[in-house]
C-alpha positions in Angstrom: -12.1 4.3 -15.8 -12.4 4.2 -12.0 -15.5 2.8 -10.3 -16.8 1.5 -6.9 -18.0 -2.1 -6.5 -19.1 -4.2 -3.6 -18.2 -7.5 -5.2 -15.6 -8.2 -2.5 -18.3 -7.8 0.2 -17.6 -4.1 0.9 -17.4 -1.1 -1.4 -13.9 -0.9 -3.0 -12.4 1.2 -5.8 -11.3 -0.5 -9.0 -10.0 0.7 -12.4 -10.4 -0.8 -15.8 -9.7 0.3 -19.4 -12.3 2.3 -21.2 -14.2 1.7 -23.4 -12.9 -1.9 -23.8 -13.2 -2.8 -20.1 -10.2 -5.1 -20.4 -8.5 -5.9 -17.1 -9.5 -4.9 -13.6 -7.2 -3.5 -10.9 -8.3 -3.0 -7.3 -7.0 0.3 -5.9 -8.4 0.5 -2.3 -7.8 -2.1 0.4 -9.9 -1.0 3.3 -13.1 0.1 1.4 -13.6 3.1 -0.8 -16.1 5.5 -2.2 -16.1 8.4 -4.7 -13.1 7.8 -7.0 -11.9 11.1 -8.7 -9.0 11.3 -11.2 -6.4 14.0 -11.3 -6.6 15.9 -14.6 -3.8 13.9 -16.3 -5.1 10.5 -15.2 -1.9 9.6 -13.3 -3.4 9.8 -9.8 -6.7 8.6 -8.3 -8.2 10.1 -5.1 -10.9 8.4 -3.0 -12.4 8.3 0.5 -12.4 5.1 2.6 -15.2 3.8 5.0 -13.9 6.0 7.9 -13.8 9.3 6.0 -10.1 9.2 5.4 -8.9 10.6 2.0 -6.3 8.7 -0.1 -4.4 9.3 -3.2 -2.9 6.5 -5.4 -0.5 6.8 -8.3 -1.6 4.9 -11.4 1.0 4.1 -14.2 -0.2 2.6 -17.5 2.3 0.0 -18.8 1.1 -1.2 -22.2 -2.0 -3.3 -21.6 -1.3 -3.5 -17.9 -1.6 -0.9 -15.1 0.7 -0.4 -12.1 -1.3 0.7 -9.1 0.8 2.4 -6.4 0.2 2.0 -2.7 -2.6 4.4 -1.6 -1.2 7.3 0.5 -3.3 8.7 3.4 -3.9 12.4 3.0 -6.2 13.5 5.8 -9.5 12.7 7.7 -12.7 14.8 7.6 -16.3 13.9 7.7 -18.1 13.8 4.3 -21.8 13.8 3.5 -23.7 10.5 3.0 -25.3 11.8 -0.1 -24.2 14.2 -2.8 -20.8 14.9 -4.2 -18.2 14.4 -1.4 -15.3 16.1 -3.0 -13.5 17.1 -6.2 -9.8 17.5 -7.1 -8.1 20.3 -9.0 -6.7 19.3 -12.4 -3.1 19.3 -11.1 -4.0 17.3 -8.0 -2.7 19.8 -5.6 -6.0 20.9 -4.1 -9.2 19.1 -3.0 -12.5 20.8 -2.6 -14.4 18.9 0.1 -18.1 19.0 0.9 -17.4 19.1 4.6 -20.0 18.0 7.1 -20.3 20.0 10.3 -21.4 18.3 13.5 -25.1 19.0 13.6 -27.2 19.6 16.7 -30.0 17.1 16.9 -33.2 18.8 15.6 -36.4 17.5 17.2 -38.8 15.8 14.8 -42.2 17.4 14.7 -45.1 15.3 13.5 -48.1 17.2 12.3 -51.4 15.2 12.1 -54.5 16.4 10.4 -52.5 19.0 8.4 -55.3 19.7 5.9 -57.4 20.9 8.9 -54.6 23.3 9.8 -54.8 24.9 6.4 -58.5 25.9 6.9 -57.6 28.0 10.0 
């Protein structure tokens, strides 16, 4: 099982066995969000604190797990809420919820809005 925790002081990606929860291995080293497994569970994808995408090979070895060095894939802005991305079962494609640069929209404050309904 892959998960995000801020126990180190910043969000990082960890893996553990499931359902036993035996062992804990840190995958990310510069922060991480949204861990997603490849279909066969041999590779883990995540996004770091700077919107850089990474992939990391994970090899089970008995009761231990060997975590490879995360490989940088690409950079693209992702949304602050919602699902950031998903990976195809073979790990060859990522579907990214891409964030376009937005023009600043002015904030409009409406006071006495019930009075506006009566007009």
